N, C-alpha and C positions, 0 to 999 in steps of 0.2 A: 372480517373487519370491514366496516362501511367505507366505501370509496366515494368521496364527495367530488363531483365535477362542477356543479354550479353552486349549491349551498355549501355552507362551511360548518364543520364541527371543530371546536377548540379542544384538543386532547388535554387530559388532566395535567400531564407533565408540563405542557406549554403554559397553562394557566398558572401553575405553581411558580415556574421560572419567571414569568412576567410579573407576578405579584412581588416576588422577592427582589427582582431588579428594580421595580418601581419604588418599593419601600426603601431600598438602599439609596436610591437617588434622592428621595425626599428627606431621609434622615441626614444625609450628608450636607444638605442645603439648609436644614432646619436651624442651624446655628447662626444664620445670617441675621444681623440685628435689624436691618430695614428691608422691607419688601422692595423688590426691583425686578425688572424683566430678566429672564434667564439669558446668560451669555454662553458663547462657545467654550470659554475657559471653565465654566461650571461643569461641563461634561468631562473635561480632562481631569478635573479635581475629584469627580465623583467616583466612588468605589463601585465596581460592577459586580453584581451578585448573580449567581446562576447555578444550574445543575444540582438543585436541592434533592437530597436522598434521605428518606426517613428510615431510621434504624428498625430492625425486626421487632423490637419490643415497643416501638412507637415513642420512646422517651427522648430521642435525640434526632437532630437533623444535621447531616453533613452537607456542606455546600462549598462553592468556589468563590473566592473574592479576588478580583483582578484590579490592580492599581496601575495607572498609566504614568510613565515618567516622560513628560513631553520634552524635557531638555535632552535626554538620552535617546529620544525617539524609540522607546521600548515600553514593554509592559511586563508585569510580574503577577503570577497567579499562585495563590496558596489555598490550602484547605482549612476550613473552620468548622467548629461544632457549636450548635446552640441547642439548649434543652427545649423540648416541645412546649413548655409553659413560658418560654422566653426569659426565664430568670437567670440563666447561666449561659455564657458563651466563652469560647476560647479558640485561639489559633492552634491548629494541629500541625501544620508544616510551615517551614520558613526558608525554603530554598530560594536562591536568587533568580530562578528561571520560572518554568511553568509546571505546577502541580495541578492536575485536573482530573475529571471523570471519576469521582469517588464512588465506590460500590461496597456496601456492607457485606461482611461474611454472614452466613446464615445464623450463626450464634451471636452476632452483634459485637464480637470482641475485637475484630480487625476490620480494616478498610483497605481495599485494593485500589490503586489509582495509577494513572500514567503520568510520567514526568520526564523532562529532558535535563534534569539536574546534572546528569553525567555526560551531557553532550548530545545524545540521541534519545528519542523517546523510548522508554522501557516501562515495564510493569513493576510497581513497588507495593509493598504491604507494610502497614503501620498499625500498631495497637491503638485502639480508640482512646486509651488512657495516656497516649503520648509515647515518647521515646524515639529512637532512631529508626527510620524506615529501612526496610530490607529489600534489595533488588531481587525480584522473582525471575527476571529474564535478562538476557544480554545478547539479543539477536543482532546480527549485522544489518538486518533490514528493518530494525525497530519493532516495537510492540505497543499496541494501543487498545483501548476499549475493553477492559477486563470484565468478565462475567463469572460469578461463582457457581459451582455445582451445589445442589441442595444439601449435600452432606459436608460441604466446606473443604473437601479434599482436593478439588481440581479447580483450575481457572482457565477459561477460554479467552482468547484474545485474537486480534487481527494483526497480520504482518503482510506487507506488499513484497512479494518474492518473484524471482524469475521462474516461471512454471516448468521450464525444461529440467530444473534440478530438483523439483519437489517430490519425486518418487524415491529419491535417495535417502539414506539414513541422515538424521538431522545434522550431525557434525560435518559430514561431507557436504551436504547441500548448503549449510550455512557458510562454510568456507568458500564454496564456489560462488555463492551470492556476493560475498564480500569481495572476492577477486574480480568478478565481473563489474561491480560498482566502482571499485578503485580504478580499474582500467579505464572506465568511462570518465571518471573524474579527472584523471591525469592526461587524457587524450587532448591534443591541441586541436583536433577536428571536432567542431561543435555542431556540424550538420547532422541531420537526422533523416533516415529513410523510413517511410511508412508503407505498410502493405495491407493494412485493414483499419477500420474504425473500431473502437474509439482510440484516438492517440493522445488526447488531451482532455483534462477535466478542469474547467475554469482556468486557473493559472498554474496548473501542475501537469507536467508531461507524464504519460503512462510509461514510456520507455520499455515496453514489452513486459511489464510486470503484471501480476495478478494478486488480488487481495485474498489471502487464504486465512483459514481459521486454524489456530494451534491450540493445543491443550497442554498445560503444564501442572505438575503436582504443586499444590499450594505451599507445602512445607519444603520444597526444593526438589529439583530433578531436571531431567532433560525434556524439552518441549517436543511435541509431535505435530506434524502437519497432517490434519485430519481431512483436508479437502484438496489433495494434490490434483494437478491437471491444469488445463488452460482456461478454466472457468472461474470467474470471480465468485467468492462465497458470501459477499455482502454487496449491497448496492454501491456503485462506484461514485455516486453523486448524492449529496445531501438532499437534492430535489426529490429523490425516491426513497429517502430514509426517514424513519420515525423514531430514531434513538438506537437502542440496542437491538440489532436485527438477528440475534441468535440467543439460544438458551439451552440448558441441559434438561433432559428428561428427569422426572422426580427421582428415579433410581440411579441417575448419573451414567447410565450405559449408552445413552444416545445424545446427539446434539442436533437441534433443529435450527435451520438458518434460512435466510431469504436469499435465494440464488438469482443471478442475472439470467436474462432470456437465452434460450437455445434456438437455433444454432448460434454459436458465439459470433460469427461474422455478421449476424443481423441485429446484434444488441444495440447498435447506434440508433435504430429507428423502431425499436420495440420496447415497451415498458411492461411486458408480461413477466413480472417477477413472480416466482413461485417458491413455496416452502419445501425445503429438502431436509430429510432426516438421515443422518449418518450414524451407523453403529460404530462406536469407538473401539470395539474389539476387532471386528471383522473388516471394517471399512466399507461395508455394503451400504448403498444409498437407496432411498426411495423418495419419490417426489409426491407431494401432496398438493392437490388443486384447491386453491383457496376460494370459498364462496364469496361473491362480491355483490354488494348492494350499491347501485348507482342512483344518485339523487341529482336531479337537474331541474332548473327553473327557466321557463321560457323568456322571462324578462331580465335574466342575468346576462348582460351583454359582454361580460368578461370572457365568456367561453360560449361559442355558438351551440345551440341546442343539438345540432347535428353531431357534435363530438360525443355527447352523452348517448345519443341513439346509436352511433357507430360502436361505442364501447359495449353497450348492452347486446347489440347484434353479434359482435365478435365473441362475446362470452357464451351466448346461446349456441352459436355454431360450433363452438369447441366443447359443448356439453358441460360447461362449468355452471354449477348452481348459482343463479343470479336473479335479481329482481330490479325493476326500473320504477322509481318513484318520481313522478313528473307533476309539476305545478305550472299551468299555463298563465297564471295571474300573479306570480311572485317573482321578485328580483333576486338579488344575492342572498337576502335573508328571507326566511319564511315568517311573515308578520301577521297574517290573518289568523284569528284564534282557531277557527275550525280546521284550517290548513295545518296550523301548528300541532293541533291534536292528532291529525293523521300522520304527520311527520314523526312525532314521538311514538305513537303506537307502532308504526312500521319499523322504526329503528330498534326499539326495545324488543319487539317480537323477533326481529332478525338476530339480535345478539343472544336472546334467550335460546333460540333454535340452534345456534352454532357454537356457543361458548360454554354450554353446560356439559 
């Protein structure tokens, strides 16, 4: 995967979400009878569209529509469907809270999503033709970000758990997680003691938890923690995340995920995330070193050129396949035609070498 330090690549999913959000904004304002400058109230009235997901057969797009209630100081998100030709659209869910992160089953008949309609975020499954959504999980530590296996039999998801209980059978560990959290919530002592970084992500306290991956049968059954231990199985900050950071192997026997750096005590000042593959039967893990293409431009003053050089040097010292593409005469964007040609040739050749 190319890693941009100076130049910027706009991933396809970001482009799609931006386009959907922009169209939603303009469509909601199109009914205005007279042209006028945009006001803050227009933003509150606009429906916010995002997380568009194309069905396996390409005929439908599932997406999230969020509506803001300024009076109640709240928002509500629901799932919608629209045909790829734009001729038909309909609302799929209508809970009073947040339904989000829709993901199609491989056969295109069902959609898994996360929702806090029951109080806490859990994974739900709904038929694409509508009907009542069915809860697939009921973890005391919540469940988010569903991903289907290729055969549609399993769903992987994330839950933030206390790692000291993660090696125990699910029912026991879930009960201990619930007990620990309830004790904290009831305690009149709100002080915290920290022994290592990281202890907070933006506005959320870590509180000794780790983000683990679970796998649950799609048709019902008990979840399994497939990444037990004191290491996060997904990036703990959206800064280092690019969407779904894990996926099943084609045969459904393994799960690949983006793990945080080791040793754990150094994760606060390292961004060396690697891909790890876990065997879902044996629990055996193997780490895959990701090839990295570093692109940096001398005149891009947002990030010093030394940062790109340091990254490339570190990759080379660790023996990680890497390449450094450098433009001394470009800024944040590569604009000169011949430089642009070299950029595209290098990026496409890199992708062809490592993604085939």
